[in-house]
C-alpha positions in Angstrom: -5.2 -21.1 12.3 -6.6 -17.7 11.4 -6.1 -16.2 8.0 -4.3 -13.2 9.5 -1.8 -15.5 11.2 -1.3 -17.4 8.0 -0.6 -14.2 6.1 1.8 -13.0 8.7 3.6 -16.4 8.5 3.8 -16.1 4.7 5.1 -12.5 4.9 7.7 -13.7 7.4 8.8 -16.5 5.1 9.1 -14.1 2.2 11.1 -11.7 4.4 13.4 -14.5 5.3 13.7 -15.4 1.7 14.5 -11.8 0.7 17.2 -11.7 3.4 18.9 -14.8 2.2 22.5 -14.3 1.1 23.0 -13.7 -2.6 25.1 -16.8 -2.8 22.1 -19.0 -2.2 21.4 -21.0 -5.3 18.4 -20.3 -7.6 17.4 -24.0 -6.9 17.2 -23.4 -3.2 15.3 -20.2 -3.7 12.9 -22.0 -5.9 12.3 -24.8 -3.4 11.7 -22.2 -0.6 9.3 -20.2 -2.8 7.4 -23.3 -3.9 7.1 -24.5 -0.3 5.7 -21.1 0.8 3.3 -21.1 -2.1 2.1 -24.7 -1.5 1.7 -24.0 2.2 -0.5 -21.0 1.4 -2.7 -23.1 -1.0 -2.9 -26.0 1.5 -4.1 -23.6 4.2 -6.6 -21.9 1.9 -4.7 -18.6 1.9 -5.3 -17.8 -1.7 -4.7 -14.1 -1.2 -1.3 -14.8 0.3 -0.5 -17.2 -2.5 -1.5 -14.5 -5.0 1.4 -12.4 -3.7 3.8 -15.0 -5.3 2.1 -14.6 -8.7 4.3 -12.7 -11.2 3.4 -8.9 -10.9 3.1 -8.7 -14.7 0.4 -11.5 -14.6 -1.4 -9.8 -11.7 -1.5 -6.6 -13.7 -2.7 -8.2 -16.9 -5.2 -10.6 -15.2 -6.2 -9.1 -11.8 -8.4 -11.1 -9.5 -11.5 -9.4 -8.1 -13.1 -9.8 -4.7 -15.6 -12.1 -6.4 -12.8 -14.3 -7.6 -11.4 -14.5 -4.1 -14.8 -15.2 -2.6 -15.1 -18.3 -4.9 -11.9 -19.7 -3.3 -13.6 -19.3 0.1 -16.2 -21.8 -1.1 -13.6 -24.6 -1.2 -11.3 -26.3 1.3 -8.0 -27.9 0.1 -7.6 -31.5 1.3 -4.3 -32.3 -0.5 -1.6 -30.7 -2.5 0.7 -33.2 -4.2 3.7 -32.6 -6.4 3.5 -35.0 -9.3 6.9 -34.0 -10.8 8.5 -31.2 -12.7 11.1 -30.1 -15.2 13.0 -27.2 -16.5 12.1 -25.7 -19.9 14.7 -24.5 -22.5 13.7 -20.9 -21.8 14.7 -21.2 -18.1 11.2 -21.6 -16.6 10.4 -24.5 -14.3 7.2 -26.5 -14.7 5.6 -28.5 -11.9 2.6 -30.7 -12.1 0.3 -30.6 -9.1 -2.7 -32.6 -7.9 -5.0 -30.7 -5.6 -7.7 -32.3 -3.5 -10.7 -29.9 -3.4 -13.7 -30.1 -1.1 -16.8 -27.9 -1.9 -17.8 -26.4 1.5 -21.5 -26.4 0.5 -21.9 -29.9 -0.7 -18.9 -31.5 1.1 -18.1 -33.3 -2.2 -14.4 -33.9 -2.8 -12.7 -34.0 -6.2 -9.2 -33.9 -7.6 -7.9 -31.1 -9.8 -4.7 -31.2 -11.8 -2.8 -28.0 -12.2 0.5 -27.1 -13.9 2.6 -24.4 -12.2 5.0 -22.4 -14.3 7.8 -20.5 -12.5 10.3 -17.9 -13.8 13.3 -16.4 -12.1 13.5 -12.6 -12.0 17.2 -11.6 -12.1 16.4 -8.1 -11.0 14.3 -9.0 -8.0 16.3 -12.2 -7.3 13.1 -14.2 -6.8 10.9 -16.7 -8.4 7.5 -15.8 -9.7 4.5 -18.0 -10.5 3.5 -17.2 -14.1 0.6 -19.6 -14.4 -1.6 -17.8 -11.9 -3.7 -19.4 -9.1 -5.1 -22.8 -9.9 -8.5 -23.0 -11.6 -10.4 -25.2 -9.2 -13.6 -25.1 -11.3 -12.4 -26.3 -14.7 -13.2 -23.2 -16.6 
């Protein structure tokens, strides 16, 4: 699948989410947003996944073209949800295990990553506050 097609698919998913009735539960919206995000990561569409990162986080820690080029050096072989929980402040935390293959060496390794999600009452959407996964252990 081409990256353009994946981005279009992600945008369509987000448009569908935006058009959901307001009566949809926050839990359902979280599930749908996390599914769209995990699909983007699994398919290597890190630019598309970055659109689900909290706008405040994107503004404070913008990713550069060099950052995105690093993500092109890897292929995702697995994205497994290891469980999650809600925090007292209303955020949702989800532990993820990601299989990462270096495209240059074809070496595979596993990276653990903790997602943090917050609900934006104004936008009626969930935002990822933890940023994209650090696949290099920095």
